[in-house]
Structures are given as C-alpha cells and as structure tokens.
C-alpha positions as CSV (number, residue, x, y, z in Angstrom):
1,M,-135.5,-110.0,-150.6
2,N,-135.3,-108.0,-153.9
3,R,-134.3,-110.7,-156.4
4,V,-136.0,-110.8,-159.8
5,Y,-138.3,-113.9,-159.9
6,N,-141.3,-114.5,-162.2
7,E,-142.0,-118.2,-161.9
8,H,-143.7,-120.4,-159.3
9,H,-142.6,-123.8,-158.1
10,I,-144.7,-126.8,-159.0
11,P,-144.7,-129.4,-156.2
12,V,-143.7,-132.8,-157.4
13,L,-145.9,-135.9,-156.7
14,L,-148.3,-133.7,-154.8
15,N,-151.4,-136.0,-154.8
16,E,-149.2,-139.1,-154.1
17,V,-147.6,-137.3,-151.1
18,V,-150.9,-136.3,-149.6
19,E,-152.6,-139.6,-150.1
20,N,-149.8,-141.7,-148.6
21,L,-148.4,-139.4,-145.9
22,I,-151.6,-138.4,-144.1
23,W,-152.9,-141.5,-142.3
24,K,-154.3,-139.6,-139.3
25,P,-156.3,-136.5,-140.2
26,D,-156.0,-134.9,-136.8
27,G,-152.3,-135.6,-136.5
28,V,-149.1,-133.5,-136.5
29,Y,-147.1,-133.4,-139.7
30,V,-143.8,-131.8,-140.6
31,D,-142.8,-130.6,-144.0
32,C,-139.0,-130.6,-143.6
33,T,-138.3,-128.8,-146.9
34,V,-141.1,-126.2,-147.3
35,G,-139.7,-124.4,-150.3
36,E,-142.5,-122.2,-151.7
37,G,-145.1,-124.1,-149.7
38,G,-146.8,-126.3,-152.3
39,H,-146.7,-129.6,-150.4
40,T,-147.3,-127.8,-147.1
41,R,-150.5,-126.2,-148.4
42,A,-151.9,-129.5,-149.6
43,I,-151.2,-131.2,-146.3
44,A,-152.7,-128.3,-144.4
45,E,-155.8,-128.3,-146.5
46,R,-156.4,-132.0,-145.9
47,V,-155.9,-131.9,-142.1
48,L,-157.4,-128.4,-141.3
49,P,-161.0,-129.6,-140.9
50,Y,-159.9,-132.3,-138.4
51,G,-157.7,-130.0,-136.2
52,G,-154.5,-131.4,-137.7
53,R,-151.3,-129.3,-137.4
54,V,-148.5,-128.7,-139.9
55,I,-145.0,-127.6,-139.0
56,G,-142.9,-126.3,-141.9
57,I,-139.2,-125.8,-142.0
58,D,-136.7,-124.7,-144.6
59,V,-133.0,-123.6,-144.4
60,D,-133.5,-121.0,-147.2
61,S,-134.7,-117.8,-145.7
62,E,-135.7,-116.3,-149.0
63,V,-138.0,-119.2,-150.1
64,L,-139.4,-119.3,-146.6
65,Q,-140.6,-115.7,-147.1
66,I,-142.4,-116.8,-150.2
67,A,-144.0,-119.7,-148.3
68,E,-145.1,-117.4,-145.6
69,R,-147.1,-115.3,-148.1
70,N,-148.5,-118.4,-149.8
71,L,-149.7,-119.9,-146.5
72,L,-151.1,-116.9,-144.8
73,S,-154.7,-118.3,-144.9
74,Y,-153.8,-121.5,-143.1
75,P,-153.9,-121.0,-139.3
76,N,-152.8,-124.6,-138.7
77,V,-149.4,-124.0,-140.2
78,Q,-146.3,-122.8,-138.4
79,L,-143.1,-122.0,-140.3
80,F,-139.5,-121.9,-139.0
81,K,-136.0,-121.4,-140.5
82,F,-134.3,-124.6,-139.7
83,S,-132.5,-127.3,-141.6
84,Y,-134.1,-130.7,-141.5
85,V,-131.1,-132.1,-139.7
86,E,-131.9,-129.7,-136.9
87,L,-135.4,-131.1,-136.5
88,P,-134.8,-132.5,-133.0
89,V,-133.8,-129.1,-131.8
90,L,-136.9,-127.5,-133.2
91,L,-139.3,-130.1,-131.9
92,S,-137.7,-129.8,-128.5
93,L,-138.3,-126.0,-128.5
94,L,-141.9,-126.6,-129.5
95,Q,-142.3,-129.3,-126.9
96,V,-143.5,-131.7,-129.6
97,H,-142.2,-135.2,-128.7
98,K,-143.6,-137.2,-131.6
99,V,-145.3,-136.5,-134.9
100,D,-147.4,-138.5,-137.3
101,G,-145.6,-137.7,-140.6
102,L,-142.4,-136.3,-142.0
103,L,-141.9,-135.2,-145.5
104,V,-138.5,-134.4,-147.1
105,D,-138.3,-133.2,-150.8
106,L,-134.6,-133.3,-151.8
107,G,-135.1,-131.3,-154.9
108,V,-134.1,-127.7,-155.7
109,S,-136.9,-125.1,-155.7
110,T,-137.7,-123.1,-158.8
111,Y,-136.9,-120.0,-156.9
112,Q,-133.4,-121.2,-156.2
113,L,-132.9,-122.1,-159.9
114,K,-134.5,-119.0,-161.4
115,A,-134.2,-116.1,-159.0
116,E,-131.5,-113.6,-159.9
117,G,-128.1,-114.1,-158.3
118,R,-128.4,-117.5,-156.6
119,G,-125.9,-119.2,-158.9
120,F,-127.6,-122.6,-159.2
121,S,-128.3,-122.5,-162.9
122,F,-126.1,-122.9,-165.9
123,N,-128.7,-121.0,-168.0
124,Q,-127.8,-117.6,-166.3
125,D,-124.5,-115.8,-165.9
126,E,-124.2,-115.3,-162.1
127,P,-121.6,-115.5,-159.3
128,L,-120.9,-119.1,-158.2
129,D,-122.9,-119.5,-155.1
130,M,-125.4,-122.4,-154.9
131,R,-126.1,-122.1,-151.2
132,M,-129.5,-123.1,-150.0
133,N,-128.6,-121.6,-146.6
134,L,-127.4,-118.1,-147.3
135,E,-125.7,-118.0,-144.0
136,S,-123.4,-120.9,-144.8
137,E,-119.8,-120.1,-145.5
138,L,-119.1,-122.7,-148.2
139,T,-120.0,-121.6,-151.7
140,A,-119.7,-123.0,-155.2
141,Y,-116.9,-120.5,-155.8
142,H,-114.9,-122.0,-152.9
143,V,-115.4,-125.5,-154.1
144,V,-114.5,-124.7,-157.7
145,N,-111.5,-122.5,-156.9
146,T,-109.9,-124.1,-153.8
147,Y,-110.6,-127.8,-153.8
148,P,-107.7,-130.1,-155.0
149,E,-108.1,-131.6,-158.5
150,E,-108.5,-135.1,-157.1
151,K,-111.2,-134.1,-154.7
152,L,-113.1,-132.2,-157.3
153,A,-113.0,-135.2,-159.7
154,D,-114.3,-137.5,-157.0
155,I,-117.2,-135.1,-156.2
156,I,-118.1,-134.7,-159.9
157,Y,-118.0,-138.5,-160.4
158,N,-119.8,-139.5,-157.2
159,Y,-122.4,-136.8,-156.9
160,G,-122.9,-136.0,-160.6
161,E,-122.3,-139.5,-162.0
162,E,-120.2,-137.8,-164.7
163,N,-117.9,-140.2,-166.6
164,F,-115.6,-137.3,-167.7
165,S,-115.1,-136.1,-164.1
166,R,-111.3,-136.3,-164.3
167,K,-111.1,-134.2,-167.5
168,I,-113.5,-131.7,-166.1
169,A,-111.7,-131.4,-162.8
170,R,-108.4,-130.9,-164.6
171,A,-109.8,-128.2,-166.8
172,I,-111.3,-126.4,-163.8
173,V,-108.0,-126.4,-162.0
174,Q,-106.1,-125.2,-165.1
175,N,-108.6,-122.3,-165.7
176,R,-108.8,-120.9,-162.2
177,P,-110.0,-118.5,-161.0
178,I,-113.5,-119.2,-162.3
179,Q,-115.9,-116.4,-161.1
180,T,-119.3,-117.1,-162.7
181,T,-121.6,-119.9,-163.8
182,R,-121.1,-119.0,-167.5
183,Q,-117.3,-119.3,-167.1
184,L,-117.8,-122.7,-165.4
185,V,-120.0,-123.9,-168.3
186,E,-117.3,-122.9,-170.8
187,V,-114.6,-124.7,-168.9
188,I,-116.8,-127.9,-168.8
189,K,-117.5,-127.5,-172.5
190,M,-113.7,-127.4,-173.2
191,A,-113.2,-130.6,-171.2
192,L,-115.8,-132.7,-173.0
193,P,-115.6,-134.5,-176.3
194,Y,-117.7,-132.8,-179.1
195,K,-120.4,-135.6,-179.1
196,E,-120.9,-135.2,-175.3
197,V,-121.5,-131.5,-175.7
198,H,-123.9,-131.8,-178.5
199,N,-125.6,-135.2,-178.2
200,R,-126.5,-135.5,-174.6
201,K,-130.2,-135.6,-173.7
202,R,-129.7,-133.0,-171.0
203,H,-127.4,-130.0,-170.9
204,F,-123.7,-131.1,-170.8
205,A,-123.1,-129.1,-167.6
206,T,-126.0,-130.6,-165.7
207,K,-124.1,-133.3,-163.9
208,T,-121.2,-131.1,-162.8
209,F,-123.5,-128.4,-161.5
210,Q,-125.5,-131.0,-159.6
211,A,-122.4,-132.4,-158.0
212,I,-121.1,-129.0,-156.9
213,R,-124.5,-128.1,-155.5
214,I,-124.7,-131.3,-153.5
215,E,-121.2,-130.7,-152.1
216,V,-122.0,-127.0,-151.2
217,N,-125.1,-128.0,-149.3
218,K,-123.8,-131.3,-147.9
219,E,-126.9,-133.0,-149.2
220,I,-125.7,-136.6,-149.0
221,E,-124.4,-136.1,-145.4
222,N,-127.6,-134.4,-144.4
223,I,-130.0,-137.0,-145.6
224,S,-127.9,-139.7,-144.0
225,K,-127.9,-137.9,-140.6
226,F,-131.7,-137.3,-140.9
227,L,-132.4,-141.0,-141.6
228,E,-130.5,-142.0,-138.4
229,F,-132.8,-140.0,-136.1
230,A,-136.1,-139.4,-138.0
231,P,-137.9,-142.7,-137.0
232,D,-137.4,-141.8,-133.3
233,Y,-139.7,-138.8,-133.8
234,L,-142.6,-140.7,-135.3
235,N,-145.6,-142.1,-133.5
236,P,-146.3,-145.8,-134.1
237,G,-147.9,-145.9,-137.5
238,G,-146.3,-142.6,-138.4
239,R,-145.2,-142.1,-142.0
240,L,-141.8,-141.0,-143.4
241,A,-141.9,-139.8,-147.0
242,I,-138.8,-138.8,-149.0
243,I,-138.7,-137.5,-152.6
244,S,-135.3,-137.9,-154.2
245,F,-134.0,-136.9,-157.6
246,H,-130.6,-138.4,-157.6
247,S,-129.7,-142.1,-157.7
248,L,-127.2,-141.9,-154.8
249,E,-129.8,-140.2,-152.6
250,D,-132.4,-142.8,-153.5
251,R,-130.0,-145.7,-152.7
252,I,-129.4,-144.2,-149.3
253,V,-133.1,-143.9,-148.6
254,K,-133.9,-147.3,-150.0
255,H,-131.2,-148.9,-147.9
256,A,-132.3,-147.1,-144.7
257,F,-135.9,-148.1,-145.1
258,K,-135.0,-151.7,-145.8
259,N,-132.5,-152.1,-142.9
260,D,-133.9,-149.9,-140.2
261,K,-135.8,-152.1,-137.7
262,R,-137.8,-149.1,-136.6
263,L,-139.3,-148.8,-140.1
264,K,-141.4,-150.8,-142.5
265,P,-141.3,-149.8,-146.2
266,I,-144.6,-149.1,-147.8
267,G,-144.5,-150.7,-151.3
268,D,-141.9,-149.7,-153.9
269,F,-141.0,-146.2,-154.9
270,I,-143.6,-144.0,-156.7
271,S,-142.7,-142.2,-159.9
272,P,-144.5,-139.2,-161.5
273,T,-147.1,-140.0,-164.1
274,T,-146.5,-139.4,-167.8
275,F,-149.0,-136.5,-167.5
276,E,-147.1,-134.9,-164.6
277,V,-143.7,-135.1,-166.4
278,A,-145.3,-133.5,-169.5
279,E,-146.7,-130.7,-167.3
280,N,-143.5,-130.4,-165.2
281,P,-140.4,-131.8,-166.8
282,R,-138.3,-131.3,-163.7
283,A,-140.3,-134.1,-162.1
284,R,-139.0,-136.8,-164.5
285,S,-136.3,-138.2,-162.1
286,A,-138.3,-137.9,-158.9
287,K,-138.9,-141.0,-156.7
288,L,-141.1,-141.0,-153.7
289,R,-140.4,-143.6,-151.0
290,L,-142.5,-144.2,-148.0
291,A,-142.0,-146.1,-144.7
292,E,-144.1,-146.6,-141.6
293,R,-142.9,-146.5,-138.0
294,V,-143.4,-149.9,-136.4
C-alpha cells in the first residue's frame, strides 16, 4: 500500500456507540466495518480489563492494514478481511456461535475519500473506481460508461435523491467515455441549472457521486441481507448498532428494527451533538439506531 494519505479518520458517534453497544463487559463484540479502527479501539479499551473480545472485519484490504497498525497494542482484537454480509462464514470458521454486540458503520472512511487513486472524491482528479473491495470487478467507470441511461437515472434518483437525475444521466450518456472524477464533475455541472451548481449547500456533484458509490458497492443490498441474518447471531440481550448516513439506508434499518420479532428497538435514533458536527462536519447526517435481541 503506497498511496499518498495524510489524514486520519474520526469515528462518528464514538461515545454513543460504546455506551449503548457494550452491555456485557466480558462479552464478544464484532465491529463489522473496522475502517481505520476508531470504534474498534474504543470497544476494545472498554472490554479489555474484563476479558472481553473484539472481532473486527472490513472488506477494504488497505484500510485494514491501517487498522492493524492502530490496534497492535490490543491483544483482545482479531482482524479479518471479510464483508459484513459474510459474517456467518467468518463466525463459523472461528467457531463462534453467538456474540453480544454487532456494529455496522455505513459511512465511507477518510482514507477511501482522501487517499490517492481511490476515485471516491469529486475534489480530486482520479480514475473512476469507488470500490471498497479492491478485488471487486464492478467499478464506477463501468457504471458510468456502460449502464443504460434509464438505469443510471434511477440509481442517481433513488440512491442520491437527486431531482435532476434524468438530465444528469442523459448528459453522462452523451459524453461517454468518461474516464476520471473531474470529467464526471464537469458533465454533472453541464446538466444542472446555474442555481443548482452555485446555490446548493453541498457540492453539486455530491448526490450523484454518492449514488454511484452505493451502486458500485451494493450498499443497499448488503445492509438488507445483513439485517435478515444478524439477529440470529446475537445472544439474548445482545445489541445491534447501525450508523447510517443516507435516508434510504436509515429507512431500511428503522423498518427492520421495528418489524423484526427477534429485535426490540432501543429508543429513537441518536444524532451527533452540535459540538461533534463542528469538530467533524462529515458526521452531520449520521444516525445511530440500536436494537436488542429478545
């Protein structure tokens, strides 16, 4: 791993996760989206004195290397390259039948956004990639340059909640091939009315980039699959904690928690404090939902 990278990820809702997820200090907890290890470290610190165990997984081999370095001093942590939808396979290999807590953070890590060449960010000119799993065949280039116009428009509307999805999809198809993130930004700019480019609170390309990233990584499909089996791997009283940043993901989680007879929602969602958002603006749209295994 030789990518240029000078920042560090700030874990979102860190205290709230630790306080609400860990109900049994000597239990087994799984951080299903380790990233650079911020949440994992906090959980490990809390349970280490009591003999608690933390299993950490991530599908991104590069961020997992960073996590390994950050967590060297925690003997109660084991890290593995797995997707959270492969959790049953890993637990079977480890001969772990039930755990006491599961955490999923559905956000993008700072490394993925900022490291050279990953293609997640519209602020850098890079090849269109956006894969969290670098072994995956589907890339942003493939989505942008081969998907039919109607399918592109639906993705941008449904996953990005972009009202100008049809115009953007048409502009993308008319300007193919699009090789880089900067070229894609320019095409999106051409498709939008002047006021949408200059007066939006967030960058005008944010919604389209988000939609393409969600499609590349099958994020909606994955969280839906995970919610189907996750409760079966929790001990009675075990906690399931999910941090989402997108309204569609949050609706899926909220619906599952409310309608799954194996789970009991714990309160309403938890949002970052004003102080946290000021310190870490990327936390502004985060929502933490928790449920308990009945």
